[in-house]
DRENGU-626809 format. One record per residue (C-alpha): residue number from 1; x, y, z. Coordinates in Angstrom, 3 decimals. Example, Ala and Ser with C-alpha at 12.3 -4.5 7.8 and 13.67 -1.06 7.14 Angstrom:
# DRENGU-626809
(1; (12.300; -4.500; 7.800))
(2; (13.670; -1.060; 7.140))
***
This chain:
# DRENGU-626809
(1; (13.255; -30.678; -15.027))
(2; (10.784; -32.060; -12.492))
(3; (7.124; -31.212; -12.347))
(4; (5.943; -28.430; -10.025))
(5; (2.414; -28.283; -8.643))
(6; (1.280; -24.911; -7.305))
(7; (-1.682; -25.846; -5.157))
(8; (-4.564; -23.543; -4.230))
(9; (-3.308; -20.263; -5.697))
(10; (-5.729; -17.511; -6.703))
(11; (-4.965; -17.248; -10.434))
(12; (-5.089; -13.536; -11.329))
(13; (-6.783; -12.979; -7.985))
(14; (-9.759; -15.220; -8.782))
(15; (-10.837; -18.540; -7.322))
(16; (-8.239; -20.924; -5.903))
(17; (-6.858; -23.333; -8.484))
(18; (-3.987; -25.747; -8.934))
(19; (-1.397; -25.108; -11.632))
(20; (0.874; -27.904; -12.836))
(21; (4.165; -26.978; -14.478))
(22; (5.803; -29.673; -16.577))
(23; (9.162; -28.683; -17.997))
(24; (8.986; -25.212; -19.523))
(25; (5.225; -25.025; -19.907))
(26; (1.990; -25.004; -17.960))
(27; (0.542; -28.494; -18.278))
(28; (-2.753; -28.218; -16.383))
(29; (-4.913; -25.685; -14.551))
(30; (-7.769; -26.935; -12.388))
(31; (-8.761; -28.120; -8.940))
(32; (-7.662; -31.267; -7.150))
(33; (-4.775; -31.948; -9.526))
(34; (-2.817; -35.006; -8.364))
(35; (0.908; -34.964; -7.629))
(36; (3.056; -37.970; -8.490))
(37; (6.312; -38.917; -6.799))
(38; (8.449; -36.609; -8.962))
(39; (6.371; -33.505; -8.391))
(40; (7.432; -30.614; -6.166))
(41; (4.357; -29.244; -4.398))
(42; (4.032; -25.589; -3.394))
(43; (1.174; -24.899; -1.008))
(44; (-0.124; -21.514; -2.132))
(45; (-3.342; -20.959; -0.212))
(46; (-4.166; -17.250; -0.056))
(47; (-1.499; -16.311; -2.573))
(48; (-2.053; -14.727; -5.982))
(49; (-0.560; -16.259; -9.127))
(50; (0.271; -13.822; -11.915))
(51; (2.003; -14.152; -15.267))
(52; (5.661; -13.159; -14.945))
(53; (5.982; -9.389; -14.813))
(54; (7.506; -7.482; -17.752))
(55; (9.371; -4.197; -17.347))
(56; (9.592; -1.913; -20.365))
(57; (12.110; 0.401; -18.718))
(58; (15.151; -0.886; -16.802))
(59; (18.665; 0.508; -16.522))
(60; (21.132; -2.367; -16.141))
(61; (24.189; -0.070; -16.583))
(62; (26.362; -2.745; -18.209))
(63; (28.553; -2.141; -20.153))
(64; (30.382; 0.769; -18.579))
(65; (28.865; 1.419; -15.142))
(66; (29.225; -1.927; -13.442))
(67; (29.808; -0.058; -10.171))
(68; (26.063; 0.748; -10.239))
(69; (24.628; -2.483; -11.632))
(70; (25.413; -5.392; -13.908))
(71; (23.141; -7.467; -16.080))
(72; (23.517; -10.275; -13.539))
(73; (22.703; -8.220; -10.428))
(74; (19.937; -6.338; -12.210))
(75; (18.243; -9.497; -13.402))
(76; (18.522; -10.973; -9.915))
(77; (16.714; -7.881; -8.619))
(78; (14.127; -8.317; -11.359))
(79; (13.482; -11.929; -10.384))
(80; (13.074; -11.001; -6.713))
(81; (10.512; -8.417; -7.816))
(82; (8.553; -11.000; -9.829))
(83; (9.815; -10.024; -13.279))
(84; (10.611; -12.596; -15.930))
(85; (11.598; -10.084; -18.628))
(86; (13.071; -6.592; -18.691))
(87; (13.885; -4.120; -21.433))
(88; (17.398; -2.738; -20.899))
(89; (17.809; 0.943; -21.752))
(90; (20.508; 2.134; -24.118))
(91; (22.344; 4.731; -21.988))
(92; (25.340; 2.504; -21.284))
(93; (29.037; 3.158; -21.982))
(94; (29.429; 2.575; -24.865))
(95; (25.897; 3.502; -25.823))
(96; (23.754; 0.658; -27.185))
(97; (23.549; 2.258; -30.626))
(98; (25.048; -0.596; -32.683))
(99; (24.256; -4.236; -33.312))
(100; (27.403; -5.238; -31.435))
(101; (26.460; -3.558; -28.147))
(102; (22.827; -4.705; -28.100))
(103; (23.951; -8.259; -28.830))
(104; (26.421; -8.056; -25.930))
(105; (23.643; -7.024; -23.518))
(106; (21.299; -9.686; -24.897))
(107; (23.903; -12.424; -24.477))
(108; (24.717; -11.297; -20.923))
(109; (21.013; -11.603; -20.160))
(110; (20.899; -15.144; -21.506))
(111; (23.924; -16.084; -19.425))
(112; (22.435; -14.651; -16.217))
(113; (19.472; -17.004; -16.316))
(114; (17.348; -14.971; -13.886))
(115; (15.122; -13.243; -16.454))
(116; (15.039; -12.488; -20.144))
(117; (16.769; -9.259; -21.188))
(118; (15.537; -7.441; -24.273))
(119; (17.886; -4.588; -25.201))
(120; (16.458; -1.213; -26.160))
(121; (18.455; 0.426; -28.937))
(122; (19.407; 4.093; -28.991))
(123; (17.497; 6.315; -31.415))
(124; (20.506; 8.513; -32.176))
(125; (24.255; 7.915; -32.273))
(126; (25.716; 8.361; -28.811))
(127; (22.342; 9.672; -27.553))
(128; (23.463; 13.007; -29.009))
(129; (20.280; 13.685; -30.957))
(130; (22.061; 14.506; -34.218))
(131; (22.110; 11.372; -36.392))
(132; (19.974; 8.249; -36.408))
(133; (21.663; 5.177; -34.960))
(134; (21.810; 1.808; -36.740))
(135; (18.122; 1.051; -36.159))
(136; (17.826; -1.531; -38.906))
(137; (21.055; -3.314; -37.982))
(138; (19.996; -3.525; -34.327))
(139; (16.639; -4.951; -35.378))
(140; (18.308; -7.518; -37.656))
(141; (20.832; -8.542; -34.982))
(142; (20.521; -11.575; -32.718))
(143; (18.942; -9.261; -30.138))
(144; (16.013; -8.511; -32.479))
(145; (15.533; -4.962; -31.163))
(146; (12.023; -3.544; -31.624))
(147; (12.064; -0.691; -29.088))
(148; (14.338; 2.330; -29.443))
(149; (14.894; 5.151; -26.971))
(150; (17.397; 7.840; -26.060))
(151; (16.017; 7.652; -22.514))
(152; (17.885; 9.930; -20.162))
(153; (17.749; 12.416; -22.993))
(154; (14.912; 13.622; -25.191))
(155; (14.919; 13.319; -28.964))
(156; (14.146; 17.037; -29.110))
(157; (14.781; 17.587; -32.835))
(158; (11.404; 17.176; -34.555))
(159; (12.963; 16.148; -37.878))
(160; (15.086; 13.423; -36.242))
(161; (12.033; 12.192; -34.338))
(162; (9.978; 12.061; -37.529))
(163; (12.690; 10.135; -39.384))
(164; (13.002; 7.642; -36.526))
(165; (9.242; 7.038; -36.516))
(166; (9.306; 6.517; -40.272))
(167; (12.243; 4.123; -40.089))
(168; (10.887; 1.783; -37.401))
(169; (7.519; 1.585; -39.120))
(170; (9.121; -0.784; -41.636))
(171; (9.514; -3.519; -38.991))
(172; (6.721; -2.579; -36.574))
(173; (9.103; -0.985; -34.111))
(174; (8.354; 1.690; -31.538))
(175; (10.098; 4.860; -30.437))
(176; (9.990; 5.306; -26.656))
(177; (10.348; 8.994; -25.930))
(178; (11.823; 10.613; -22.833))
(179; (9.589; 13.685; -22.947))
(180; (11.687; 16.592; -21.705))
(181; (12.123; 19.832; -23.620))
(182; (15.773; 20.604; -22.744))
(183; (15.517; 24.391; -23.011))
(184; (12.671; 24.452; -20.492))
(185; (14.555; 22.338; -17.950))
(186; (18.003; 23.942; -17.914))
(187; (19.159; 23.974; -14.302))
(188; (15.962; 22.284; -13.124))
(189; (16.213; 20.376; -9.859))
(190; (12.623; 19.444; -8.992))
(191; (9.008; 19.963; -10.025))
(192; (8.174; 23.610; -10.681))
(193; (5.534; 24.694; -8.189))
(194; (4.925; 25.912; -4.685))
(195; (7.550; 23.671; -3.098))
(196; (10.308; 24.629; -5.556))
(197; (9.537; 28.308; -4.983))
(198; (9.708; 27.905; -1.217))
(199; (12.942; 25.893; -1.351))
(200; (14.607; 28.063; -3.980))
(201; (15.360; 25.094; -6.237))
(202; (15.228; 25.372; -10.019))
(203; (11.781; 24.357; -11.250))
(204; (10.992; 21.646; -13.822))
(205; (7.687; 22.707; -15.379))
(206; (5.008; 20.248; -16.412))
(207; (4.888; 21.901; -19.830))
(208; (8.429; 20.684; -20.542))
(209; (7.004; 17.156; -20.629))
(210; (3.640; 17.969; -22.126))
(211; (4.945; 20.006; -25.076))
(212; (7.091; 17.094; -26.293))
(213; (4.222; 14.621; -25.879))
(214; (1.899; 16.899; -27.869))
(215; (4.422; 17.169; -30.698))
(216; (5.229; 13.473; -30.769))
(217; (1.674; 12.146; -30.798))
(218; (1.025; 14.451; -33.756))
(219; (4.167; 13.177; -35.498))
(220; (3.185; 9.558; -34.847))
(221; (-0.228; 10.231; -36.341))
(222; (1.272; 11.959; -39.370))
(223; (3.695; 9.108; -40.043))
(224; (1.334; 6.308; -39.016))
(225; (3.914; 4.881; -36.651))
(226; (4.086; 3.920; -32.961))
(227; (5.288; 6.157; -30.145))
(228; (5.536; 5.148; -26.488))
(229; (5.748; 7.805; -23.773))
(230; (8.242; 6.924; -21.040))
(231; (7.574; 7.685; -17.341))
(232; (4.568; 9.976; -17.872))
(233; (4.274; 12.174; -14.779))
(234; (1.724; 14.998; -15.070))
(235; (-2.054; 15.384; -15.240))
(236; (-1.650; 17.369; -18.455))
(237; (0.324; 14.549; -20.047))
(238; (-2.526; 12.182; -19.179))
(239; (-5.001; 14.389; -21.043))
(240; (-2.771; 14.557; -24.112))
(241; (-2.396; 10.772; -24.272))
(242; (-6.132; 10.325; -23.686))
(243; (-6.858; 12.693; -26.574))
(244; (-4.374; 10.940; -28.882))
(245; (-5.899; 7.555; -28.105))
(246; (-9.395; 8.913; -28.795))
(247; (-8.137; 9.642; -32.320))
(248; (-7.069; 6.040; -32.760))
(249; (-3.388; 6.929; -33.010))
(250; (-0.678; 4.406; -32.107))
(251; (0.260; 5.966; -28.768))
(252; (1.067; 4.099; -25.553))
(253; (2.365; 5.311; -22.192))
(254; (3.891; 4.081; -18.953))
(255; (3.980; 5.330; -15.369))
(256; (6.543; 4.495; -12.690))
(257; (5.632; 3.175; -9.243))
(258; (7.247; 6.194; -7.569))
(259; (5.091; 8.619; -9.532))
(260; (2.036; 6.694; -8.313))
(261; (2.990; 7.127; -4.659))
(262; (5.425; 9.959; -3.921))
(263; (5.049; 13.738; -4.268))
(264; (7.326; 16.766; -4.429))
(265; (6.575; 17.506; -0.768))
(266; (9.269; 14.914; 0.059))
(267; (11.922; 17.171; -1.470))
(268; (11.584; 19.450; 1.574))
(269; (13.941; 16.967; 3.275))
(270; (16.642; 17.755; 0.698))
(271; (17.340; 14.018; 0.653))
(272; (18.753; 13.237; -2.821))
(273; (17.080; 9.824; -2.757))
(274; (13.981; 11.733; -3.947))
(275; (15.779; 13.320; -6.896))
(276; (14.545; 11.694; -10.083))
(277; (13.874; 12.412; -13.752))
(278; (11.082; 13.305; -14.370))
(279; (10.723; 14.813; -10.915))
(280; (8.197; 13.865; -8.282))
(281; (5.068; 15.918; -8.975))
(282; (2.072; 17.106; -6.953))
(283; (-0.697; 15.204; -5.186))
(284; (-3.059; 16.223; -8.000))
(285; (-0.724; 14.678; -10.551))
(286; (-0.479; 11.464; -8.520))
(287; (-4.277; 11.219; -8.409))
(288; (-4.537; 11.774; -12.174))
(289; (-1.882; 9.138; -12.868))
(290; (-3.619; 6.527; -10.721))
(291; (-6.960; 7.182; -12.402))
(292; (-5.372; 7.033; -15.861))
(293; (-3.671; 3.726; -15.106))
(294; (-6.989; 2.382; -13.837))
(295; (-8.970; 3.421; -16.923))
(296; (-6.290; 2.265; -19.363))
(297; (-5.184; 5.672; -20.641))
(298; (-1.786; 4.789; -19.232))
(299; (-1.040; 1.320; -20.542))
(300; (1.452; -0.046; -18.082))
(301; (3.700; 0.315; -15.069))
(302; (7.437; 0.489; -15.797))
(303; (10.033; 0.745; -13.058))
(304; (12.655; 3.090; -14.590))
(305; (14.999; 1.151; -12.297))
(306; (17.964; 3.564; -12.112))
(307; (20.731; 2.269; -9.840))
(308; (23.489; 4.600; -8.623))
(309; (26.468; 3.967; -6.332))
(310; (26.433; 5.411; -2.830))
(311; (28.713; 8.351; -3.633))
(312; (26.420; 9.597; -6.419))
(313; (23.483; 9.937; -4.019))
(314; (25.058; 10.627; -0.623))
(315; (25.943; 14.241; -1.409))
(316; (24.317; 17.660; -1.662))
(317; (21.082; 17.817; -3.637))
(318; (22.408; 19.804; -6.606))
(319; (25.291; 17.392; -7.218))
(320; (23.293; 14.169; -6.793))
(321; (22.438; 11.873; -9.682))
(322; (18.801; 11.474; -10.686))
(323; (17.100; 8.103; -10.306))
(324; (15.787; 5.398; -8.006))
(325; (15.998; 1.618; -7.917))
(326; (12.596; 0.037; -8.339))
(327; (12.540; -3.562; -9.532))
(328; (12.279; -5.134; -6.077))
(329; (9.528; -2.833; -4.769))
(330; (7.401; -2.161; -7.873))
(331; (4.696; -4.741; -7.284))
(332; (4.316; -3.749; -3.623))
(333; (3.862; -0.086; -4.563))
(334; (1.265; -1.024; -7.169))
(335; (-0.564; -3.138; -4.594))
(336; (-0.651; -0.199; -2.171))
(337; (-1.610; 2.496; -4.682))
(338; (-3.895; 0.576; -7.048))
(339; (-5.160; -2.680; -5.494))
(340; (-5.731; -1.588; -1.913))
(341; (-7.408; 1.611; -3.129))
(342; (-9.822; -0.422; -5.274))
(343; (-8.618; 1.114; -8.541))
(344; (-7.356; -2.199; -9.956))
(345; (-7.947; -5.844; -9.149))
(346; (-5.201; -8.434; -9.553))
(347; (-6.314; -9.220; -13.096))
(348; (-5.805; -5.521; -13.808))
(349; (-2.325; -5.695; -12.304))
(350; (-1.521; -8.633; -14.597))
(351; (-2.734; -6.561; -17.534))
(352; (-0.705; -3.441; -16.650))
(353; (2.473; -5.203; -15.506))
(354; (2.631; -8.221; -17.832))
(355; (0.172; -8.434; -20.726))
(356; (0.404; -4.865; -22.004))
(357; (4.142; -4.218; -21.584))
(358; (4.915; -7.511; -23.339))
(359; (2.607; -6.510; -26.179))
(360; (4.066; -2.991; -26.479))
(361; (7.595; -4.383; -26.524))
(362; (6.600; -7.170; -28.945))
(363; (8.057; -9.693; -26.498))
(364; (7.025; -13.213; -27.434))
(365; (6.624; -15.797; -24.685))
(366; (5.843; -13.260; -21.964))
(367; (2.603; -11.609; -20.947))
(368; (0.743; -14.811; -21.718))
(369; (-2.368; -16.270; -20.030))
(370; (-2.002; -18.696; -17.129))
(371; (-3.327; -21.554; -19.265))
(372; (-2.263; -25.032; -20.399))
(373; (0.331; -24.959; -23.156))
(374; (1.621; -21.506; -22.276))
(375; (5.223; -20.828; -21.177))
(376; (5.580; -21.211; -17.406))
(377; (6.668; -17.626; -16.752))
(378; (4.903; -17.032; -13.448))
(379; (4.974; -14.984; -10.260))
(380; (3.475; -16.078; -6.939))
(381; (2.616; -13.252; -4.533))
(382; (1.641; -13.191; -0.871))
(383; (-0.631; -10.114; -0.720))
(384; (-1.150; -10.397; 3.045))
(385; (2.518; -9.774; 3.798))
(386; (3.527; -6.453; 5.362))
(387; (7.111; -5.440; 5.935))
(388; (9.513; -2.513; 6.056))
(389; (11.796; -2.048; 3.067))
(390; (15.413; -2.884; 3.924))
(391; (17.776; -2.037; 1.040))
(392; (20.592; -3.962; 2.747))
(393; (18.860; -7.101; 1.547))
(394; (18.446; -5.995; -2.074))
(395; (19.755; -8.160; -4.894))
(396; (20.524; -4.980; -6.829))
(397; (24.061; -3.668; -6.558))
(398; (22.700; -0.218; -5.624))
(399; (20.626; 0.906; -2.644))
(400; (19.092; 4.227; -3.768))
(401; (15.494; 3.440; -2.841))
(402; (13.043; 6.105; -1.639))
(403; (11.226; 3.484; 0.450))
(404; (13.874; 2.593; 3.053))
(405; (12.109; 1.857; 6.334))
(406; (8.674; 2.301; 4.778))
(407; (6.177; -0.509; 5.278))
(408; (4.828; -1.836; 1.993))
(409; (2.358; -4.638; 1.331))
(410; (2.886; -7.834; -0.610))
(411; (5.869; -10.067; -1.231))
(412; (6.914; -12.200; -4.176))
(413; (7.466; -15.699; -2.819))
(414; (8.235; -17.523; -6.074))
(415; (9.221; -16.569; -9.608))
(416; (9.408; -19.073; -12.461))
(417; (11.222; -18.495; -15.750))
(418; (10.071; -21.102; -18.278))
(419; (9.333; -23.539; -15.468))
(420; (12.569; -23.042; -13.567))
(421; (12.328; -21.389; -10.167))
(422; (14.470; -18.236; -9.962))
(423; (13.014; -17.233; -6.585))
(424; (11.888; -19.684; -3.871))
(425; (10.311; -18.531; -0.606))
(426; (11.369; -14.976; -1.339))
(427; (15.038; -15.859; -1.892))
(428; (17.023; -16.219; -5.072))
(429; (17.203; -19.837; -6.184))
***
C-alpha cells in the first residue's frame, strides 16, 4: 500500500493541515509535510477532513430481500456517503436472531471491502416480541454483536424489554428500541395532526413514540442497563430523553437526516416517497430535533437507510412501503440543516456522525481522532459543492429518495477505509 498525502485539508473544519497516510494508519499530521516518490498527493484546499462516518442504523436487506439492497450495494452507497462503518439491522429474511445469520452478514461485509459492517442482532425470535433471541450466542459469535434491536417493530412487552436489558448488561450491550406503541398506531399512515385531518389519512400520534420512550428509560434506570432510542422524531421525545439524561441514566438517542429537514406538509402530494416510519412530523418537531442534536440531547445522526424496489413505492399511498434511502445524502442534509444554520460546526458533525455513534455501538477502530497512529478511516468533503440529487447515479440498488431534484450542499470526494481509498473524486474506487 503506497503512502497518501492529503495536502491542505481543514481537519474537522479547523486550520489547513497535511495528513500523511502510511499503510492502514495516519502517520503524520502537520503543515508542509514532504511527499516522496511513492506518495500519492491529494490537493485538498478548501475541503474538510473528517473521521470516517459511522451509521448506527442501516438496512442492508441481505439475506432475503436482495431485490432492494445487498451488503455489497449498501456498503458501496455507504462509502459514497463518507461512511466507513455501518450497523446492519436485523429485519432480514431470515431474521438476524441467531449466531449463524449475524455471522453471515458480518462475513459479507468483510468480503465487500467498501466499509465495515457490524450486524445488529434481533431482540426477540423472529421479531415477534414473544421470546428473547440468542443474545449471548450472537455476542459470542465472530460478529461480536453488542447492539440488539427489533427495529421495524417495537419491543412492546415491558417484561420482555426488561429481560433484554438485564441480559445485555452482562456484556455491556445496548438495546436499540423502535419506539412505537402498536395499539396507538393501528392503521396509521402519517403524523397525526392538522395535515392528517385535512387529508383523511390515519394519524400516527406523537404519544405512540413518547409513551414507549418514557417506559423504556425508566426500565433502563431500574435495571442499570443501556437503552438507545432509534429515529427519535418528536419534541416530546426530546424532552423525555433530556430528562432521563439529567438523571444520569444510560440513555442515548439518534435522529435521521430526513426528520431534520422534512415535514408532514410534504404528504399533501400523496407521493409515497415521503411515507416513512416514524412519519415526518411538524415544523415545530423539526426545530426541536435540530436544537437537541446541537445541544447533545440527541447523541447522533443515523440514516435509517431503508431501500425498497420501485414497485413497493410507485403505488397508491396506503399500499406503499415505509422508508427512504439515506446513506448517500446524509452528510449533505446535515450540512444544510446543522452547519449552514450555525447549529453545529464541522467538529460537531464529526462528533455526531462518527465519534458518538462508534462509542454507542462499541465499534473499535472507528470514530477515532485524526491523529498520528490512528486508523486511517477518513472522509474528505467539499463543502462548497452544490448539486441536485439524481438517484439514477446512486450506488444503492434502490432509488426511493425524498430529495430527487433537490439541490443539497456538500459532496464527499474521498473515503478511506484503513488507508485504502474506497471513493476517489466522488466515484467508487
